[in-house]
C-alpha positions in Angstrom: 78.3 83.9 100.5 75.1 85.6 102.3 77.2 86.1 105.4 79.7 87.9 103.2 77.4 89.9 101.5 75.6 91.1 104.7 79.1 91.9 106.2 80.0 94.1 103.2 76.5 95.9 103.2 76.6 96.7 106.9 80.0 97.8 106.8 79.2 100.2 103.9 76.1 101.4 105.7 78.1 102.1 108.9 80.9 104.5 107.3 78.6 105.7 104.4 76.6 108.0 106.7 79.9 109.4 108.0 82.3 109.7 105.3 81.2 108.7 101.8 77.8 110.8 101.0 79.0 110.0 97.2 78.5 106.2 97.7 74.7 105.2 96.9 73.6 101.8 98.6 71.2 99.9 96.5 68.3 98.1 98.5 69.2 94.5 97.9 72.0 92.4 99.0 72.6 91.2 95.3 72.7 94.9 94.2 75.1 95.8 97.3 77.4 93.1 96.2 77.5 94.1 92.8 78.0 97.4 93.3 81.0 96.8 95.5 82.6 94.3 93.2 82.4 97.2 90.5 84.0 99.6 93.0 86.8 96.9 93.9 87.5 96.1 90.1 87.4 99.7 88.6 91.1 100.5 88.2 92.3 104.3 87.5 94.7 103.1 84.9 95.1 105.0 81.8 97.8 105.2 79.3 100.3 108.5 79.7 98.8 109.8 82.8 100.2 110.9 86.3 98.1 110.5 89.6 99.7 113.4 91.8 99.5 113.2 95.3 101.0 116.5 95.9 99.8 120.1 97.1 97.9 120.4 94.0 95.6 117.3 94.6 94.8 117.1 98.1 91.7 115.6 97.5 93.0 112.2 97.7 94.3 112.6 101.2 91.3 114.3 102.4 89.3 111.3 101.1 91.9 108.9 103.0 91.7 110.7 106.2 88.0 110.3 106.4 88.2 106.8 106.3 88.1 104.8 109.4 91.4 103.3 110.7 92.4 99.5 109.7 92.0 98.9 113.8 88.6 100.3 113.6 87.7 98.2 110.5 89.0 95.1 112.3 87.0 96.1 115.5 83.9 96.6 113.4 84.4 93.2 111.6 85.1 91.4 114.7 82.1 92.6 116.5 79.7 92.1 113.5 80.9 88.7 112.6 79.5 86.5 115.2 80.2 82.6 115.2 76.6 81.8 114.0 77.0 83.7 110.9 79.2 81.1 109.5 82.5 79.1 109.8 85.8 80.8 110.9 87.2 80.4 107.2 84.2 82.5 105.6 84.8 85.2 108.4 88.5 85.3 107.8 87.6 85.5 104.0 85.0 88.7 104.7 87.6 90.2 106.8 90.3 89.8 104.1 88.1 91.2 101.3 86.9 94.2 103.4 90.5 95.2 104.3 91.3 94.9 100.9 88.4 97.5 100.0 89.6 99.8 102.7 93.2 99.6 101.3 92.1 100.3 97.8 90.3 103.3 99.0 92.5 104.5 101.3 95.3 104.7 98.7 93.3 106.1 95.9 92.7 103.0 93.6 89.2 103.8 92.7 87.7 106.6 90.5 85.7 108.5 93.0 87.4 111.7 92.1 88.5 111.7 88.5 90.3 115.0 89.4 92.9 113.4 90.9 94.4 112.0 87.7 96.2 114.3 85.2 97.5 114.0 81.8 101.1 114.2 81.5 100.9 117.2 79.2 99.5 119.1 82.2 102.7 118.8 84.1 105.4 121.7 84.0 107.7 120.8 80.9 110.6 122.3 82.8 111.7 119.6 84.8 112.8 116.1 83.1 111.5 113.0 84.5 114.2 110.3 85.9 113.6 106.7 86.0 116.1 104.2 87.3 118.8 106.3 85.7 117.2 107.2 82.6 116.1 110.7 81.7 112.9 111.9 79.7 113.0 115.3 78.7 109.1 115.8 78.8 108.9 119.4 77.3 106.7 119.5 74.1 107.9 116.0 73.5 105.3 113.4 72.8 107.8 110.6 71.8 109.4 111.1 75.5 106.0 110.8 77.1 105.6 107.5 75.2 109.1 106.3 75.9 108.7 107.0 79.7 105.5 105.1 79.9 106.8 102.3 78.2 109.6 102.2 80.5 107.3 102.7 83.5 104.9 99.8 82.4 107.8 97.4 82.2 108.7 97.7 85.8 107.1 94.5 87.5 104.6 95.4 90.1 103.8 93.5 93.0 100.7 94.3 95.3 98.5 92.8 97.7 97.1 89.4 96.8 94.3 87.5 98.1 92.9 84.0 98.0 96.5 82.2 98.1 97.3 79.2 99.9 97.3 79.8 103.7 100.6 80.4 105.4 102.1 77.8 107.6 101.4 78.5 111.2 99.1 81.5 110.9 96.7 80.7 108.1 96.6 84.0 106.3 95.5 83.8 102.6 96.1 87.4 102.0 99.0 90.0 103.0 96.5 92.9 102.7 97.1 95.4 105.7 100.4 94.1 106.5 102.5 92.9 103.6 103.5 96.2 101.6 106.9 96.5 102.4 107.3 92.7 101.5 105.8 93.7 98.2 108.2 96.6 97.6 111.1 94.5 98.4 109.8 91.8 95.8 109.7 94.7 93.1 113.1 95.8 94.1 114.8 92.4 93.6 112.8 91.7 90.5 114.1 94.9 89.0 117.5 93.4 89.6 116.5 90.3 87.8 115.4 92.2 84.8 118.8 94.0 84.8 120.6 90.7 85.3 118.6 88.7 82.6 117.2 91.1 80.2 118.9 94.3 80.4 117.9 97.7 81.4 116.8 98.7 78.0 114.5 95.7 77.7 110.8 96.9 77.4 107.7 94.7 78.0 104.9 94.6 75.1 102.6 91.9 74.3 104.5 91.3 70.6 107.8 90.6 72.7 110.1 87.7 71.4 109.1 84.2 72.7 112.5 83.8 74.4 112.2 87.3 76.3 108.5 86.3 76.9 109.6 83.2 78.9 112.3 84.9 81.0 109.6 87.9 81.8 107.3 85.1 83.0 109.9 83.0 85.0 110.8 86.2 86.9 107.3 86.4 87.7 107.0 82.9 88.8 110.0 83.3 91.3 107.9 85.8 93.2 104.4 84.1 92.9 102.0 83.5 95.9 103.4 79.8 96.5 105.0 78.4 99.4 107.3 76.0 97.2 110.7 77.0 97.6 111.9 75.6 94.3 109.2 77.2 92.3 108.8 80.5 94.0 111.8 81.1 96.1 110.8 84.8 96.8 107.1 84.5 97.4 105.5 86.2 100.5 105.1 82.8 101.9 108.9 82.4 101.8 109.8 85.8 102.8 107.8 85.2 106.0 109.1 81.7 106.7 112.8 83.1 106.6 111.6 86.0 109.0 110.9 83.3 111.7 114.5 83.3 112.9 114.1 86.8 113.7 110.8 86.5 115.7 108.5 87.9 112.8 105.2 86.0 111.3 102.6 86.8 109.0 100.8 89.8 110.0 103.5 91.6 111.5 105.1 94.9 110.2 108.2 94.5 108.4 110.9 97.6 108.0 113.0 98.3 105.1 116.0 96.9 106.9 114.5 93.9 107.9 113.1 93.2 104.3 116.8 93.6 102.9 117.9 90.7 105.0 115.1 88.7 104.0 115.9 88.9 100.5 119.4 87.9 101.2 118.5 84.9 102.9 116.0 83.7 100.3 118.7 84.3 97.5 121.1 82.3 99.6 118.6 79.6 100.1 117.3 79.5 96.4 121.1 79.0 95.0 120.9 75.5 97.0 117.4 74.2 96.1 115.6 76.2 93.5 115.0 75.1 90.0 116.8 78.0 88.4 119.6 77.8 91.0 122.4 78.0 88.5 120.9 81.5 87.8 120.9 82.3 91.7 124.3 80.9 92.2 125.8 83.4 90.1 124.3 86.3 92.1 124.7 87.8 95.6 123.3 90.2 97.8 125.3 92.4 100.2 123.3 94.1 103.0 125.3 97.3 104.3 126.0 97.5 107.9 125.7 100.9 109.6 125.0 102.7 106.4 128.5 101.6 105.1 129.6 99.4 102.4 132.8 97.6 103.1 134.5 97.0 99.7 136.5 93.9 100.9 133.4 92.4 101.9 131.7 92.9 98.7 134.9 91.5 97.0 135.0 88.5 98.8 131.2 87.9 98.6 131.6 87.9 94.6 134.6 86.0 94.5 133.6 83.3 97.2 133.1 80.6 94.7 136.2 79.2 92.8 134.1 78.2 89.8 132.5 81.8 89.1 134.9 84.6 88.2 132.6 87.3 89.5 129.1 87.0 91.2 126.8 90.0 90.0 125.7 91.5 93.2 122.8 93.5 94.6 123.7 96.1 97.0 121.1 96.9 99.5 121.7 99.9 102.0 119.2 100.4 104.9 119.4 104.1 105.8 117.9 106.8 108.0 117.3 110.0 106.2 116.1 112.3 109.2 114.4 111.9 112.5 110.4 112.0 112.3 110.6 113.1 108.7 113.1 113.1 105.8 115.6 115.6 106.4 115.6 118.2 103.4 119.4 118.2 103.1 119.5 115.0 101.6 116.8 115.3 98.7 119.6 116.5 96.4 121.9 113.3 97.1 118.6 111.2 96.6 117.8 112.4 93.3 121.7 111.9 92.3 121.2 108.4 93.3 117.9 107.6 91.5 119.5 109.3 88.5 122.3 106.7 88.7 122.2 104.2 85.9 122.8 101.2 87.9 120.2 102.4 90.7 117.3 99.6 91.7 115.5 102.5 93.4 114.5 102.8 97.2 112.0 101.0 99.4 110.8 102.9 102.4 107.5 103.6 104.6 106.2 103.4 108.1 103.6 101.0 109.7 100.9 100.2 107.2 102.4 102.0 104.4 105.5 101.2 102.3 106.3 102.5 98.7 108.9 101.5 96.0 110.4 104.7 94.5 111.7 104.4 91.2 112.5 108.1 89.9 111.6 111.8 90.2 110.4 114.9 88.5 111.1 118.0 90.3 110.1 118.0 93.7 108.1 114.8 93.2 109.0 111.2 93.6 107.7 108.8 91.1 106.6 105.4 92.6 104.8 102.1 92.7 102.5 101.3 95.2 101.6 97.8 96.5 98.5 98.5 98.2 96.1 97.5 95.6 94.7 94.4 96.4 94.2 91.9 93.5 93.1 88.1 93.1 96.1 85.8 93.3 97.4 84.7 89.9 98.2 80.9 89.2 101.6 81.0 87.6 101.7 77.3 87.0 99.3 77.4 84.1 101.0 77.7 80.7 99.8 81.0 79.4 99.2 82.8 82.8 98.2 86.6 82.2 100.9 88.7 83.1 98.8 92.0 83.0 98.3 92.5 86.8 101.9 92.5 87.1 102.4 95.7 85.4 101.0 99.1 86.4 100.2 101.8 83.6 99.5 104.5 85.9 102.4 106.9 87.1 102.1 108.1 90.8 103.9 111.0 92.1 104.4 112.1 95.9 106.3 115.0 97.4 109.9 114.2 98.7 108.3 115.4 101.9 106.3 112.6 102.1 109.3 110.3 101.8 109.7 108.4 105.2 113.3 108.7 106.7 113.6 104.7 107.4 114.2 103.4 103.7 116.7 100.8 101.8 118.3 102.0 98.8 119.3 99.4 96.1 122.1 99.2 93.4 123.0 96.2 91.0 126.7 95.6 89.6 126.8 92.9 87.2 130.7 93.1 86.5 133.6 94.0 88.7 134.1 97.1 86.5 130.4 98.0 87.5 131.3 97.8 91.3 134.5 100.1 90.6 132.4 102.4 88.6 129.8 102.5 91.3 132.3 103.1 94.2 133.6 106.0 92.2 130.6 107.8 91.3 128.9 107.0 94.5 131.9 108.1 96.2 131.5 111.5 94.7 127.8 111.7 95.1 127.7 110.9 98.7 130.5 113.2 99.6 129.8 116.4 97.3 126.5 117.0 98.8 127.3 120.4 101.0 124.1 120.4 102.8 124.9 116.9 104.5 127.1 118.6 107.1 129.3 115.6 107.3 126.7 112.9 107.4 126.4 111.4 104.2 123.6 109.0 103.3 125.7 106.4 103.1 129.7 105.6 103.2 131.9 103.4 101.0 134.9 102.3 103.2 137.9 100.2 102.2 138.6 97.1 104.3 136.1 94.8 106.0 133.5 95.1 108.6 135.0 92.5 110.6 138.3 94.3 111.0 136.5 97.5 111.8 134.4 95.4 114.6 137.7 94.2 115.8 139.2 97.5 116.3 136.0 98.7 117.9 134.4 95.9 119.7 131.9 98.3 121.6 130.4 99.6 118.3 129.3 96.2 116.7 126.4 96.7 114.1 124.0 95.0 116.5 124.7 97.4 119.3 124.2 100.2 117.0 120.8 99.4 116.0 118.2 100.8 118.0 114.7 99.2 118.0 111.9 101.1 119.2 108.9 98.8 120.3 105.1 99.8 120.7 102.2 98.1 121.8 99.0 99.4 120.5 95.4 98.7 121.9 93.2 97.8 119.1 89.4 98.7 119.4 88.4 95.1 119.8 90.8 95.1 122.9 93.6 93.0 121.5 97.4 94.3 121.4 99.2 94.8 118.2 103.0 95.1 118.6 104.8 97.3 115.9 108.5 98.0 115.6 110.8 100.4 113.9 114.7 100.0 113.4 117.1 103.0 113.5 120.9 102.9 112.9 122.7 105.0 115.6 125.6 106.9 113.5 
């Protein structure tokens, strides 16, 4: 513990003189540890409030850019934590906690600047708020405010966790710094389960009925930090295990396209071994190829089991919305998609930064941020707390901050839902005049197998461009990162 406190103290002293004159370090190690813990545990959640990361509140961005990079943090820790200071497990624990502190500071989960948080009544009343297909008109309507936040806080919120069971082969006990895309993907799939089992109109509250309370907890347990495939088939542990077939491991960056395929693989495995397999057997995940949904493939997938008339389907569509940044011509279409009642949101990001977008207001996207580090929750306990799985502070960011690499999700419970989806989304994607013939995605009759037979040189594998980068870290090691692009 002394080594951990000393590492905290020296790290804070190292960056305090350069970047954080407001942090006042106390003299004793115990006081420093207490000060740091208070900072880590302080959450800037408040009822009925937005944290706006737009042009009006650039202080959050200024603060984040003054922090050292995560590579610099790792380099500093590697040089500071000599083998004589403790066992290897202790050193790793120190690194995980400092990385978590860095992430919380980097992405604004402290209250060092109270001005970053604004009350919703301060927002423009001209633009309604859209949240996963529901619209809330906020102009001089306090009831609408409360309804929006009841809806927003119902969404399951999965974030970085620490002190969970070590991951096989790598021994990671935290996903801080690398698991944000997996957490974003978890949130999207959890939303599909809420749609499927509780309905879009369901709202979470402490006084909910016992039956709903049990289903709510069951969904959370499926995503808990547990390597057991029967109890937690969609845990970070099992998503990383599923990624082994494509050469990925814990600590690597996962793109939105890769995350979509991992969810599909985990659901298929869960349908065979999980405790709730009777639920998973009645659901399917379809991942679009080349930004194209082939309707016959979806029909075949949803009617593949002769004992099930129709499997409810989660449609995941990896897309590329521009080059280095999102193409503004797609913004109108993105709004139409998020306003659609069966939309599950959008997961997207770039290395070390993924977000889960669930709605918008005017020129800003509303999102859930997975970068807040929390201690793992033991979901095997009978009445484990669910509060850390719900976020009560809504955040916004400009559409221009949306990374062009993303995956869009939809949920179709019945065949009629899917037919309605085809009709509505066909109209949405084709009616945007700014797209210049390149819609966000395409809905096509037939199957992908037939298309590949007719165009053998244009298989999905050959039309995916993978860009790999080798980055030299301050400590001299090489970190490999990659991004995937669909060639249209």
